[in-house]
C-alpha positions as CSV (number, residue, x, y, z in Angstrom):
1,X,6.1,6.0,22.8
2,X,8.0,5.1,25.9
3,X,9.7,2.0,24.5
4,X,10.9,4.0,21.5
5,X,12.2,6.8,23.7
6,X,14.2,4.3,25.8
7,X,15.6,2.7,22.7
8,X,16.7,6.0,21.2
9,X,18.4,6.8,24.5
10,X,20.2,3.5,24.4
11,X,21.4,4.1,20.9
12,X,22.6,7.6,21.7
13,X,24.4,6.4,24.8
14,X,26.2,3.7,22.8
15,X,26.8,6.0,19.8
16,X,25.2,3.4,17.6
17,X,23.2,3.7,14.4
18,X,19.6,2.5,14.9
19,X,16.5,1.4,13.1
20,X,13.1,2.2,14.5
21,X,10.1,0.5,13.0
22,X,7.0,2.3,14.3
23,X,3.9,0.3,13.3
24,X,1.0,1.1,15.6
25,X,-2.5,-0.5,15.3
26,X,-4.0,3.0,14.7
27,X,-6.3,3.7,12.9
28,X,-7.4,0.1,12.7
29,X,-10.5,-1.1,14.7
30,X,-11.6,-0.7,17.4
31,X,-12.2,3.0,16.7
32,X,-12.1,4.5,20.1
33,X,-10.7,8.1,19.6
34,X,-10.5,10.5,22.5
35,X,-13.6,12.8,22.8
36,X,-11.5,15.9,22.0
37,X,-10.9,14.5,18.5
38,X,-14.2,12.8,17.9
39,X,-16.0,16.1,18.7
40,X,-13.9,17.8,16.0
41,X,-15.2,15.4,13.3
42,X,-18.7,14.9,14.4
43,X,-20.8,17.1,12.2
44,X,-24.4,17.1,10.8
45,X,-24.8,14.8,7.9
46,X,-21.6,12.8,8.6
47,X,-22.0,9.2,9.6
48,X,-20.6,8.3,13.0
49,X,-18.4,5.5,11.7
50,X,-16.8,8.1,9.3
51,X,-16.3,10.6,12.1
52,X,-14.6,8.0,14.3
53,X,-12.3,7.0,11.5
54,X,-11.3,10.5,10.8
55,X,-10.6,11.1,14.5
56,X,-8.5,7.9,14.6
57,X,-6.4,9.1,11.7
58,X,-5.6,12.4,13.4
59,X,-4.8,10.5,16.6
60,X,-2.3,8.4,14.7
61,X,-0.9,11.6,13.1
62,X,-0.3,13.0,16.6
63,X,1.8,10.0,17.5
64,X,3.9,10.5,14.4
65,X,4.6,14.0,15.5
66,X,5.6,12.7,18.9
67,X,8.0,10.4,17.3
68,X,9.6,13.2,15.3
69,X,9.8,15.2,18.5
70,X,11.8,12.4,20.1
71,X,14.4,12.7,17.3
72,X,14.5,16.5,17.7
73,X,15.0,16.4,21.4
74,X,18.0,14.1,21.0
75,X,19.6,16.0,18.2
76,X,19.0,13.2,15.8
77,X,16.8,14.8,13.1
78,X,19.5,15.8,10.6
79,X,21.1,12.4,10.6
80,X,18.0,10.3,10.5
81,X,16.1,9.2,7.4
82,X,12.4,8.9,8.1
83,X,10.1,6.9,5.8
84,X,6.4,6.7,6.0
85,X,4.0,4.2,4.3
86,X,0.5,2.9,5.0
87,X,0.1,-0.9,4.8
88,X,-3.4,-1.0,3.1
89,X,-6.7,0.8,2.7
90,X,-9.5,1.3,5.2
91,X,-12.8,3.1,4.7
92,X,-15.9,3.1,6.8
93,X,-18.9,1.2,5.5
94,X,-20.9,4.4,5.3
95,X,-18.6,5.6,2.5
96,X,-19.7,2.7,0.3
97,X,-23.4,2.5,1.4
98,X,-24.7,2.8,-2.2
99,X,-22.9,-0.3,-3.3
100,X,-25.4,-3.3,-3.2
101,X,-22.5,-5.7,-2.8
102,X,-21.5,-4.0,0.5
103,X,-24.1,-6.2,2.3
104,X,-21.7,-9.1,1.8
105,X,-19.2,-7.5,4.2
106,X,-20.1,-5.2,7.2
107,X,-16.7,-4.5,8.7
108,X,-15.4,-1.9,6.2
109,X,-16.0,-0.6,2.7
110,X,-15.4,-2.9,-0.2
111,X,-12.5,-1.9,-2.5
112,X,-10.5,-1.0,0.6
113,X,-8.5,-3.6,2.6
114,X,-7.2,-6.5,0.5
115,X,-8.1,-4.7,-2.7
116,X,-6.2,-3.4,-5.8
117,X,-8.6,-0.4,-6.1
118,X,-7.7,3.1,-5.2
119,X,-8.8,2.9,-1.6
120,X,-6.8,-0.3,-1.1
121,X,-3.3,0.5,-2.4
122,X,-2.8,4.3,-3.0
123,X,-1.2,5.9,-0.1
124,X,1.4,8.7,0.5
125,X,5.0,7.6,0.6
126,X,6.9,10.2,2.6
127,X,10.6,10.7,2.8
128,X,12.2,13.1,5.3
129,X,15.8,13.8,5.8
130,X,16.5,17.5,6.5
131,X,19.5,18.8,4.7
132,X,19.6,15.9,2.3
133,X,16.1,15.5,0.8
134,X,14.6,18.6,-0.7
135,X,11.0,19.3,0.5
136,X,8.7,18.8,-2.5
137,X,5.9,16.8,-3.8
138,X,6.9,14.3,-6.4
139,X,4.6,13.4,-9.4
140,X,6.4,10.0,-9.8
141,X,5.7,6.5,-8.5
142,X,6.9,5.1,-5.2
143,X,6.2,1.6,-3.9
144,X,6.7,-0.5,-0.8
145,X,9.4,-2.5,-2.5
146,X,11.5,0.7,-2.7
147,X,12.1,0.9,1.1
148,X,14.9,-1.7,1.2
149,X,17.1,-0.3,-1.5
150,X,16.5,3.2,-0.1
151,X,17.5,2.3,3.4
152,X,20.5,0.4,2.1
153,X,21.7,3.4,0.1
154,X,21.2,5.8,3.0
155,X,23.3,3.4,5.2
156,X,26.1,3.2,2.6
157,X,25.4,-0.4,1.8
158,X,25.4,-2.1,-1.6
159,X,22.1,-4.1,-1.9
160,X,21.9,-7.2,-4.0
161,X,21.6,-6.6,-7.7
162,X,18.3,-7.4,-9.5
163,X,16.0,-6.0,-6.8
164,X,12.6,-4.9,-8.1
165,X,12.6,-1.7,-6.0
166,X,14.6,1.5,-6.6
167,X,16.4,3.9,-4.3
168,X,14.0,6.8,-3.6
169,X,16.9,9.1,-3.0
170,X,18.0,8.6,-6.6
171,X,16.0,11.3,-8.5
172,X,16.9,10.0,-11.9
173,X,15.8,6.4,-11.1
174,X,12.5,7.7,-9.6
175,X,11.8,9.9,-12.6
176,X,12.6,7.1,-15.0
177,X,10.1,4.7,-13.7
178,X,7.2,4.3,-16.1
179,X,4.8,2.0,-14.3
180,X,4.3,-0.1,-11.1
181,X,2.7,-3.4,-10.6
182,X,0.6,-4.9,-7.8
183,X,-1.1,-8.2,-6.9
184,X,-3.5,-9.2,-4.2
185,X,-3.9,-12.6,-2.8
186,X,-6.7,-14.1,-0.6
187,X,-6.6,-12.5,2.9
188,X,-5.2,-15.0,5.5
189,X,-4.9,-17.7,2.8
190,X,-1.6,-18.9,1.4
191,X,-0.3,-22.0,-0.3
192,X,3.4,-22.5,0.3
193,X,5.2,-23.4,-2.9
194,X,2.4,-22.3,-5.2
195,X,2.7,-18.6,-5.8
196,X,-0.6,-18.3,-7.8
197,X,-2.9,-20.6,-5.9
198,X,-4.6,-17.8,-3.9
199,X,-4.1,-15.0,-6.4
200,X,-7.2,-12.7,-6.7
201,X,-6.0,-9.7,-8.7
202,X,-3.1,-8.3,-10.6
203,X,-2.7,-4.7,-11.6
204,X,-0.5,-2.3,-13.5
205,X,-0.5,1.5,-12.9
206,X,0.9,4.1,-15.3
207,X,0.6,7.9,-15.2
208,X,-2.6,7.8,-17.3
209,X,-4.0,4.3,-17.1
210,X,-4.6,1.6,-14.5
211,X,-5.6,-1.9,-15.4
212,X,-7.0,-4.4,-12.8
213,X,-7.2,-8.1,-13.9
214,X,-9.3,-10.5,-11.9
215,X,-7.8,-13.9,-11.0
216,X,-9.4,-17.1,-9.8
217,X,-7.3,-18.1,-6.8
218,X,-8.9,-20.1,-4.1
219,X,-10.2,-18.5,-0.8
220,X,-11.4,-20.7,2.0
221,X,-12.0,-17.9,4.5
222,X,-14.9,-15.6,5.2
223,X,-12.7,-12.8,3.7
224,X,-13.7,-14.1,0.2
225,X,-16.6,-11.6,0.5
226,X,-14.0,-8.9,-0.1
227,X,-13.7,-10.0,-3.7
228,X,-16.4,-12.5,-4.5
229,X,-18.7,-9.6,-5.7
230,X,-16.2,-8.7,-8.4
231,X,-16.9,-10.7,-11.5
232,X,-15.5,-8.5,-14.2
233,X,-12.4,-10.0,-15.8
234,X,-10.8,-6.6,-16.4
235,X,-11.3,-3.1,-15.3
236,X,-9.6,-0.1,-16.9
237,X,-9.5,3.4,-15.5
238,X,-8.0,6.6,-16.9
239,X,-6.6,7.6,-13.5
240,X,-5.1,10.8,-14.8
241,X,-8.6,12.2,-15.0
242,X,-10.4,9.7,-12.7
243,X,-8.1,9.1,-9.7
244,X,-10.9,7.6,-7.6
245,X,-11.8,5.1,-10.3
246,X,-15.4,6.0,-10.9
247,X,-15.7,4.9,-14.5
248,X,-14.6,1.6,-15.9
249,X,-13.4,2.1,-19.5
250,X,-12.4,-1.5,-20.4
251,X,-15.1,-1.9,-23.0
252,X,-14.3,1.5,-24.7
253,X,-10.5,0.9,-24.9
254,X,-9.8,-2.8,-25.6
255,X,-6.4,-1.8,-27.1
256,X,-5.3,-0.4,-23.7
257,X,-6.6,-3.6,-22.0
258,X,-4.5,-5.7,-24.3
259,X,-1.4,-3.6,-24.0
260,X,-1.5,-3.4,-20.2
261,X,-2.4,-7.1,-19.9
262,X,0.8,-7.9,-21.9
263,X,2.8,-5.7,-19.4
264,X,1.4,-7.6,-16.5
265,X,2.1,-11.0,-18.1
266,X,5.7,-9.9,-18.8
267,X,6.1,-8.7,-15.3
268,X,4.8,-11.9,-13.8
269,X,7.2,-14.0,-15.9
270,X,10.0,-12.3,-13.9
271,X,8.6,-13.7,-10.6
272,X,10.4,-17.1,-10.7
273,X,7.9,-18.5,-13.1
274,X,4.8,-17.4,-11.3
275,X,1.7,-18.0,-13.5
276,X,-0.2,-15.3,-15.1
277,X,-4.0,-14.9,-14.3
278,X,-5.9,-17.7,-16.0
279,X,-2.9,-20.0,-16.4
280,X,-3.0,-23.5,-14.9
281,X,-1.4,-23.6,-11.5
282,X,0.5,-26.6,-10.0
283,X,3.0,-27.4,-7.4
284,X,6.2,-25.5,-7.9
285,X,9.3,-24.6,-5.9
286,X,8.7,-21.7,-3.5
287,X,9.2,-18.4,-5.4
288,X,10.7,-15.2,-4.1
289,X,8.3,-12.9,-2.5
290,X,6.4,-10.7,-5.0
291,X,5.8,-7.0,-4.7
292,X,2.8,-6.2,-2.5
293,X,0.9,-3.0,-2.9
């Protein structure tokens, strides 16, 4: 935390506004938690890779507390907007041991990193601004694409019109959002100028339903094992009752599959002509970045 402390002192001394982006490697591998934390999570019947992962999560949490302490110590808390997000999923292999496809990939559980499934994209989005943001748990959607308009609004700036994200400080806008979209591309694979060439999944999430559509983008890396097992063209989950996506209901509710597929196709048409899943792809001008989960 020392570089951050020095930077905060520099900003305070110069009476300047500041932006800190704290993005540690925790709890990524290697999982090497201190013994004091590993002992806390090592229990009978719990796989060691799971215990180490849990310990790493708490170790990361401790550092977030240290960061907030730095703000408190300098009297900056009430005038600082703090945003938290996790970049992607990570689950130990032992949590997915019953999946026969797991043998294709031994580093972490399938449906986690690089995935549109629950373990891959659902994460808390936390907003803290004492005296400005009321402490509460929101039932509404938040998304990575919301950070830019939120920061701009907090700083008194006017962001460009037409941004896909919303200001998370605008309670009416947050409550009015009906769905969010996501897409996953091949890990460490990209074709500049061809938005859909490495597309693997698109998804739409509503309060009750979530639809995941499989795409056929190319993947020339070993990471293709993260999605090569998944051959179903569509998977539908009633996430209101099944938040961990245990039961695929696509066959039982084709009308919902059709409706949500149309929503995804309409959304993708807004991405500078990006192709929908299954459309023929060709060389095209470089599109604007699309929302990432």
